[in-house]
SEKOL-442881 format. One record per residue (C-alpha): residue in three letters; x, y, z. Coordinates in steps of 0.25 Angstrom, whole numbers, padded with zeros to 4 digits, always signed. Example, Ala and Ser with C-alpha at 12.3 -4.5 7.8 and 13.67 -1.06 7.14 Angstrom:
REM SEKOL-442881
ALA+0049-0018+0031 SER+0055-0004+0029 
This chain:
REM SEKOL-442881
UNK-0021+0569-0406 UNK-0013+0557-0404 UNK-0002+0551-0413 UNK-0006+0540-0423 UNK-0003+0527-0415 UNK-0011+0515-0413 UNK-0014+0518-0398 UNK-0019+0532-0401 UNK-0028+0526-0412 UNK-0034+0516-0402 UNK-0035+0527-0392 UNK-0043+0536-0402 UNK-0052+0524-0405 UNK-0056+0523-0390 UNK-0065+0534-0393 UNK-0074+0526-0402 UNK-0084+0518-0394 UNK-0094+0507-0398 UNK-0107+0513-0394 UNK-0113+0499-0390 UNK-0102+0493-0382 UNK-0098+0507-0376 UNK-0083+0505-0377 UNK-0073+0510-0386 UNK-0068+0502-0399 UNK-0054+0500-0393 UNK-0058+0494-0380 UNK-0068+0486-0387 UNK-0056+0480-0396 UNK-0063+0485-0409 UNK-0051+0491-0415 UNK-0042+0481-0422 UNK-0030+0481-0432 UNK-0026+0496-0429 UNK-0015+0500-0439 UNK-0008+0513-0442 UNK-0001+0516-0455 UNK+0004+0530-0456 UNK-0008+0539-0453 UNK-0018+0527-0457 UNK-0025+0521-0446 UNK-0033+0508-0448 UNK-0040+0498-0438 UNK-0052+0489-0437 UNK-0064+0491-0428 UNK-0070+0477-0425 UNK-0084+0478-0420 UNK-0093+0468-0413 UNK-0103+0467-0424 UNK-0103+0470-0439 UNK-0117+0476-0437 UNK-0112+0487-0428 UNK-0121+0499-0428 UNK-0110+0509-0426 UNK-0100+0503-0435 UNK-0098+0515-0444 UNK-0099+0525-0433 UNK-0088+0517-0426 UNK-0079+0517-0438 UNK-0080+0532-0440 UNK-0078+0535-0425 UNK-0065+0527-0425 UNK-0060+0534-0438 UNK-0063+0548-0432 UNK-0057+0544-0418 UNK-0044+0540-0424 UNK-0043+0552-0433 UNK-0047+0562-0422 UNK-0038+0557-0411 UNK-0025+0552-0418 UNK-0015+0561-0426 UNK-0010+0557-0439 UNK-0021+0548-0444 UNK-0023+0549-0459 UNK-0034+0538-0460 UNK-0042+0528-0452 UNK-0046+0515-0458 UNK-0056+0507-0449 UNK-0061+0493-0453 UNK-0074+0489-0446 UNK-0075+0474-0443 UNK-0083+0466-0433 UNK-0082+0454-0424 UNK-0096+0451-0418 UNK-0095+0448-0403 UNK-0101+0435-0397 UNK-0111+0432-0386 UNK-0101+0422-0379 UNK-0108+0411-0372 UNK-0104+0396-0370 UNK-0118+0391-0371 UNK-0121+0398-0385 UNK-0107+0394-0390 UNK-0111+0379-0387 UNK-0123+0381-0397 UNK-0118+0392-0406 UNK-0103+0392-0405 UNK-0100+0402-0416 UNK-0112+0411-0415 UNK-0108+0424-0408 UNK-0122+0430-0405 UNK-0136+0424-0404 UNK-0148+0434-0405 UNK-0163+0431-0403 UNK-0173+0439-0410 UNK-0186+0438-0403 UNK-0200+0444-0401 UNK-0210+0443-0391 UNK-0221+0441-0401 UNK-0222+0437-0416 UNK-0225+0446-0427 UNK-0214+0457-0424 UNK-0205+0454-0435 UNK-0194+0446-0426 UNK-0190+0437-0438 UNK-0188+0449-0447 UNK-0180+0456-0437 UNK-0171+0443-0434 UNK-0169+0441-0449 UNK-0165+0455-0452 UNK-0156+0456-0440 UNK-0148+0444-0444 UNK-0147+0448-0458 UNK-0143+0462-0454 UNK-0132+0457-0445 UNK-0127+0448-0456 UNK-0127+0459-0466 UNK-0118+0467-0457 UNK-0108+0455-0458 UNK-0111+0447-0446 UNK-0113+0431-0446 UNK-0127+0429-0443 UNK-0137+0417-0441 UNK-0152+0417-0439 UNK-0160+0406-0432 UNK-0175+0406-0435 UNK-0179+0402-0421 UNK-0194+0405-0424 UNK-0197+0390-0426 UNK-0212+0391-0427 UNK-0211+0403-0437 UNK-0198+0402-0445 UNK-0198+0415-0454 UNK-0183+0417-0456 UNK-0182+0408-0468 UNK-0192+0417-0475 UNK-0186+0430-0470 UNK-0172+0426-0474 UNK-0176+0420-0488 UNK-0171+0406-0485 UNK-0176+0393-0490 UNK-0171+0379-0489 UNK-0165+0371-0478 UNK-0152+0372-0471 UNK-0141+0362-0474 UNK-0136+0351-0463 UNK-0121+0349-0462 UNK-0116+0340-0451 UNK-0129+0339-0444 UNK-0130+0354-0443 UNK-0139+0364-0450 UNK-0133+0375-0459 UNK-0140+0388-0458 UNK-0145+0394-0471 UNK-0138+0407-0474 UNK-0145+0419-0480 UNK-0143+0434-0480 UNK-0130+0431-0472 UNK-0137+0424-0461 UNK-0137+0410-0457 UNK-0151+0405-0454 UNK-0158+0394-0448 UNK-0173+0392-0446 UNK-0183+0381-0444 UNK-0189+0386-0457 UNK-0178+0379-0465 UNK-0181+0366-0459 UNK-0197+0365-0459 UNK-0207+0366-0470 UNK-0211+0381-0471 UNK-0225+0377-0473 UNK-0226+0369-0460 UNK-0227+0375-0446 UNK-0217+0371-0436 UNK-0226+0365-0425 UNK-0216+0362-0414 UNK-0216+0362-0399 UNK-0207+0372-0392 UNK-0196+0362-0389 UNK-0195+0358-0404 UNK-0194+0373-0408 UNK-0184+0376-0398 UNK-0176+0364-0402 UNK-0175+0369-0416 UNK-0170+0382-0412 UNK-0159+0375-0403 UNK-0155+0367-0416 UNK-0154+0379-0424 UNK-0143+0383-0414 UNK-0136+0370-0412 UNK-0138+0363-0425 UNK-0135+0374-0435 UNK-0121+0377-0440 UNK-0122+0392-0438 UNK-0107+0394-0438 UNK-0101+0407-0434 UNK-0111+0418-0432 UNK-0111+0432-0426 UNK-0126+0432-0423 UNK-0136+0421-0423 UNK-0150+0427-0423 UNK-0162+0419-0418 UNK-0176+0423-0423 UNK-0185+0418-0411 UNK-0199+0415-0411 UNK-0208+0426-0405 UNK-0211+0425-0390 UNK-0203+0418-0378 UNK-0204+0403-0380 UNK-0197+0390-0381 UNK-0187+0394-0393 UNK-0183+0407-0386 UNK-0180+0399-0373 UNK-0173+0388-0381 UNK-0164+0399-0388 UNK-0159+0406-0375 UNK-0157+0393-0367 UNK-0149+0387-0379 UNK-0139+0399-0381 UNK-0137+0412-0373 UNK-0142+0423-0384 UNK-0134+0435-0386 UNK-0147+0442-0385 UNK-0161+0444-0391 UNK-0168+0455-0400 UNK-0183+0457-0397 UNK-0191+0461-0409 UNK-0204+0469-0406 UNK-0214+0478-0413 UNK-0218+0491-0406 UNK-0232+0487-0401 UNK-0235+0484-0387 UNK-0238+0470-0389 UNK-0225+0467-0396 UNK-0217+0475-0385 UNK-0224+0467-0374 UNK-0219+0454-0380 UNK-0205+0459-0383 UNK-0204+0462-0368 UNK-0208+0448-0365 UNK-0197+0443-0375 UNK-0187+0452-0368 UNK-0190+0446-0354 UNK-0188+0432-0360 UNK-0174+0435-0365 UNK-0171+0443-0352 UNK-0175+0430-0344 UNK-0166+0421-0352 UNK-0154+0431-0352 UNK-0154+0435-0366 UNK-0150+0449-0368 UNK-0160+0458-0377 UNK-0152+0464-0388 UNK-0163+0473-0392 UNK-0177+0476-0397 UNK-0181+0478-0411 UNK-0194+0485-0415 UNK-0200+0479-0428 UNK-0212+0485-0435 UNK-0209+0499-0429 UNK-0216+0507-0439 UNK-0222+0507-0453 UNK-0216+0517-0463 UNK-0226+0520-0474 UNK-0218+0518-0488 UNK-0227+0528-0494 UNK-0228+0540-0485 UNK-0217+0536-0475 UNK-0227+0537-0463 UNK-0222+0529-0451 UNK-0233+0521-0444 UNK-0231+0514-0431 UNK-0240+0502-0433 UNK-0235+0495-0421 UNK-0232+0507-0412 UNK-0218+0511-0412 UNK-0206+0512-0403 UNK-0210+0500-0394 UNK-0198+0492-0396 UNK-0189+0503-0392 UNK-0197+0506-0379 UNK-0197+0491-0376 UNK-0182+0491-0378 UNK-0180+0503-0369 UNK-0190+0496-0358 UNK-0182+0483-0358 UNK-0168+0490-0359 UNK-0164+0483-0372 UNK-0159+0489-0385 UNK-0168+0494-0395 UNK-0162+0489-0408 UNK-0171+0496-0418 UNK-0185+0497-0425 UNK-0189+0491-0438 UNK-0201+0497-0446 UNK-0212+0490-0452 UNK-0207+0489-0466 UNK-0214+0481-0477 UNK-0200+0478-0483 UNK-0196+0471-0471 UNK-0207+0461-0472 UNK-0205+0460-0487 UNK-0190+0457-0485 UNK-0193+0446-0475 UNK-0204+0439-0485 UNK-0193+0439-0496 UNK-0183+0433-0487 UNK-0174+0446-0488 UNK-0171+0452-0474 UNK-0173+0467-0475 UNK-0159+0470-0471 UNK-0154+0464-0484 UNK-0165+0469-0493 UNK-0160+0479-0503 UNK-0174+0484-0504 UNK-0176+0488-0489 UNK-0163+0495-0485 UNK-0170+0504-0475 UNK-0177+0493-0468 UNK-0164+0484-0468 UNK-0156+0496-0462 UNK-0166+0497-0450 UNK-0164+0482-0447 UNK-0149+0482-0450 UNK-0148+0493-0439 UNK-0155+0485-0429 UNK-0146+0473-0432 UNK-0134+0482-0429 UNK-0140+0487-0416 UNK-0142+0472-0413 UNK-0128+0469-0416 UNK-0123+0480-0407 UNK-0132+0475-0395 UNK-0126+0461-0397 UNK-0112+0467-0396 UNK-0116+0474-0383 UNK-0121+0462-0377 UNK-0109+0454-0381 UNK-0100+0464-0374 UNK-0107+0462-0361 UNK-0103+0451-0351 UNK-0110+0439-0355 UNK-0115+0429-0345 UNK-0119+0414-0347 UNK-0133+0412-0342 UNK-0142+0400-0343 UNK-0156+0401-0347 UNK-0165+0391-0340 UNK-0180+0395-0341 UNK-0190+0384-0337 UNK-0204+0385-0343 
């Protein structure tokens, strides 16, 4: 064992690796404020996201590494903090200067629960301590106000809209600005213009993650978004059956064509678990999302069962990840949010290129 000195503590900590970034926590500059008093060692580990899926394991590994490799250690005190990494791009900075990461939640077809996933991912990230915003870019079917339990209109200050905050998330939706009993009957350019204004004319402030709930398919709004700002990445939501998977693959090809990385696939409505007998029924088949992710070479973020409580929570305006009566279901989606945060950190650790998206229709 090595004597108790700072350099030996750091050397011991080199054995602790971030499983996502594939490097040790010392070379990643995660270790901060190292101090030694007598036999007491203390330091901070600064992660790339508060939603790190291996946060507790990394802390335990760091304590164990120091105790096993350094002589004279009486105690090891580790504080866990985070500083979310940013998708650096001058084009994005010009529109959303203080927003670190922009994530599109998309689906190839409607009815797969995309908005439910987008809402709960945003709220789950906020619950972990991140600063999060949510744009309801599904202009023709804005469901976010209902799912978030938000009524009323946003304030206007100095000719800028102030997003409405609920469940720790800053939210903007066309549903705040139009009569909920009237249909939004707009041509594509008008809908695209509204989404563009939600980025440029809203006071988002400083955010770690800005989540976009996109309309289904591959239309004007999707192209407007990727042409206005380079996205950190996209999440594709699908259900297990073949028709949904076929449309999910089309969505993947669209994002691939416009140079948007796919952060992962989420399989919704994976199975139904009978509340009376516990029998698992694969109503829409099973495992298709995982197979599609493997086929496309992208991460599989997780699967969400078909639970009545998830639907009920959305109808009540209480996202299931913060619903005290649905802890099991909330835990499942919270784990997917942590997997997403990990993929964002991985993406930001890679060399980033500035690419112009120019698609002529």
